[in-house]
C-alpha positions in Angstrom: 0.0 0.0 0.0 1.4 3.4 -1.0 0.1 5.9 1.6 0.2 9.5 0.5 1.6 11.5 3.3 0.3 14.9 2.0 -3.4 13.8 1.8 -5.2 14.6 5.0 -8.7 13.3 5.7 -10.9 13.8 8.5 -13.2 10.7 8.8 -16.2 12.9 10.0 -16.1 15.0 6.8 -16.1 12.0 4.4 -19.8 11.7 4.2 -21.0 12.4 0.5 -17.4 13.0 -0.5 -16.5 12.0 -4.1 -13.8 9.6 -5.1 -12.4 7.9 -8.3 -11.1 4.5 -8.6 -7.5 4.5 -9.8 -8.1 1.3 -11.5 -11.7 1.0 -12.5 -13.4 -2.3 -12.9 -16.9 -3.1 -14.5 -17.4 0.5 -15.6 -17.3 1.5 -11.9 -15.0 4.6 -11.8 -16.8 7.2 -9.8 -17.9 6.6 -6.1 -19.6 8.6 -3.3 -19.4 8.0 0.4 -22.9 7.2 1.6 -22.5 6.3 5.2 -20.1 6.4 8.1 -19.8 3.5 10.4 -18.5 3.8 14.0 -16.7 1.2 15.8 -18.3 -0.8 18.6 -17.8 1.7 21.4 -19.3 4.8 19.7 -16.8 7.2 21.3 -14.0 5.6 19.3 -15.0 7.3 16.2 -15.5 6.3 12.5 -13.9 3.0 11.5 -15.7 2.0 8.3 -17.3 3.8 5.4 -19.8 2.6 2.9 -19.0 3.7 -0.6 -21.3 3.5 -3.6 -20.6 3.2 -7.3 -22.4 6.0 -9.2 -22.7 3.9 -12.4 -24.2 0.7 -10.9 -25.3 1.7 -7.4 -23.3 -1.2 -6.0 -22.1 -0.4 -2.5 -19.5 -1.9 -0.2 -17.8 -1.2 3.1 -14.1 -0.5 3.7 -11.9 1.1 6.3 -11.8 4.8 5.7 -8.0 4.9 5.8 -8.0 2.9 2.6 -8.9 6.1 0.8 -5.4 7.3 1.6 -4.0 4.6 -0.8 -3.3 6.8 -4.1 -2.8 3.6 -6.0 -6.4 2.7 -5.4 -8.3 6.1 -4.8 -8.1 9.5 -6.1 -10.1 12.3 -4.3 -12.7 13.9 -6.4 -14.2 12.8 -9.7 -11.5 12.8 -12.4 
């Protein structure tokens, strides 16, 4: 995993943010964060996000820190 050190994300500001898959598959290139999922003790903060493909509507969950991997995700729609 290649973590981009200059990209700073706040997990609480990810809701409805837009992302582009660096390597699209099945015509799914553009995504939007639709839900923030907190860890078991709610005070521990956001652990996972639900992200939805704009083209197909397919959604899946992933750790929000995966968005820092610039080999997989680009911020915004490009």
